[in-house]
C-alpha positions in Angstrom: 80.1 122.0 109.3 82.2 123.5 106.1 80.7 123.2 102.9 83.3 120.8 101.3 83.9 118.6 104.2 81.3 115.7 104.2 79.1 115.4 107.6 79.3 112.8 110.0 76.2 111.0 108.3 77.8 110.9 105.3 81.1 110.0 106.7 79.1 107.2 108.8 78.0 105.8 105.7 80.7 105.5 104.0 82.6 103.4 106.5 79.2 101.1 106.4 79.8 100.9 103.0 83.8 100.4 103.5 82.8 97.1 106.0 80.3 96.2 104.2 82.6 95.9 100.8 85.3 93.8 103.2 83.0 91.6 104.4 81.7 90.3 100.8 85.2 89.8 99.7 86.0 87.8 102.2 82.8 85.9 102.1 83.7 85.3 98.4 87.4 84.4 99.7 86.2 81.6 101.4 83.4 80.4 99.1 86.1 80.1 96.4 87.9 77.8 98.9 84.7 75.8 99.6 84.0 75.1 95.9 87.7 74.3 95.5 87.8 71.6 98.6 84.6 70.4 97.3 85.6 70.0 93.8 88.7 67.9 95.5 86.7 65.7 97.5 84.8 65.2 94.0 87.6 64.3 92.1 88.2 61.5 94.5 84.5 60.3 94.1 84.7 60.6 89.8 87.4 58.3 90.7 86.4 55.6 92.4 83.1 55.8 90.1 84.5 56.5 86.4 87.7 54.3 87.3 89.2 55.8 84.0 92.8 57.1 84.5 92.9 59.7 81.7 89.2 61.0 82.5 90.9 61.2 86.6 94.1 62.9 85.0 92.3 65.6 83.4 89.6 66.1 86.3 92.8 66.3 88.7 94.6 68.8 86.1 90.8 70.9 86.0 91.4 70.9 89.9 94.7 72.1 90.1 93.8 74.8 87.6 90.5 75.9 90.1 93.2 76.1 93.0 95.0 77.9 90.9 92.4 80.6 90.6 91.1 80.5 94.0 95.0 81.7 95.1 94.8 84.6 92.2 91.4 85.3 94.0 92.8 85.2 97.6 95.8 87.3 96.5 93.3 90.2 94.5 91.2 90.3 97.7 94.0 90.7 99.8 94.8 93.8 98.0 91.1 95.0 98.2 91.6 94.2 101.8 94.5 96.2 102.1 92.6 99.3 100.5 89.8 99.0 102.2 91.3 99.5 105.4 93.5 102.1 104.5 90.2 103.8 103.6 88.5 102.7 106.7 91.1 104.1 108.7 90.6 107.6 107.2 87.3 107.5 108.0 87.6 106.2 111.4 90.0 109.6 112.1 87.8 111.7 110.3 84.5 110.5 112.7 87.5 110.7 115.7 86.9 106.5 116.7 90.1 105.7 115.1 91.5 102.7 117.0 95.5 104.1 117.2 97.1 100.2 118.1 95.2 98.2 115.2 97.3 96.8 112.5 96.3 97.4 109.1 96.6 94.1 106.9 99.7 94.2 105.3 100.0 92.6 101.3 100.5 89.3 100.8 102.3 87.6 97.4 102.2 83.9 96.5 105.7 83.2 98.3 104.0 84.1 101.4 102.7 80.4 101.1 106.1 79.4 102.5 106.7 82.3 105.1 105.1 80.4 107.7 105.6 82.1 110.9 103.1 84.3 109.4 99.4 83.7 109.8 96.3 85.1 109.1 93.3 84.0 107.7 94.3 85.0 103.7 97.3 83.5 104.3 95.5 80.5 105.5 93.1 80.1 102.2 96.0 81.1 100.0 98.0 77.7 102.1 94.8 75.9 101.9 94.5 76.0 97.8 98.3 75.1 97.4 97.9 72.0 99.4 94.5 71.7 97.4 97.0 71.7 94.2 99.9 69.5 95.6 96.7 66.8 96.7 95.8 66.8 92.8 99.2 66.6 91.4 99.8 63.7 93.8 96.7 62.4 92.8 97.7 62.7 89.1 101.0 61.2 89.8 99.2 58.3 91.4 96.7 57.6 88.9 99.4 57.5 86.1 101.8 54.9 88.0 
């Protein structure tokens, strides 16, 4: 082993850290969707309890904003995921364990919501946040009529 090249043990530890980071990021992305969905259900329950149009509209606007933050989190986490998989691929190649048939995740954007021919977990989460935004808008309009 040359003095400039990390040991196999170091490479495996780095690989493990990259995978842990990926799983932590994915967990956070799902958690953001869970929170947004729960707040969507809470909006309906809150409206039934309070039955005040102005307060309901304010809560619906807040739900819309929370869903927007969820979209931003999902997009940012996809960038992290792409970066992590690039590093994971490099480490696996150095260790001689790379799966050459494995395709790395592709970047997504806000407009990817409308590319219905594409499907992956990040797009699903992104689309669910968008649907919750549409729900918040619809609920807001319904209460104002």
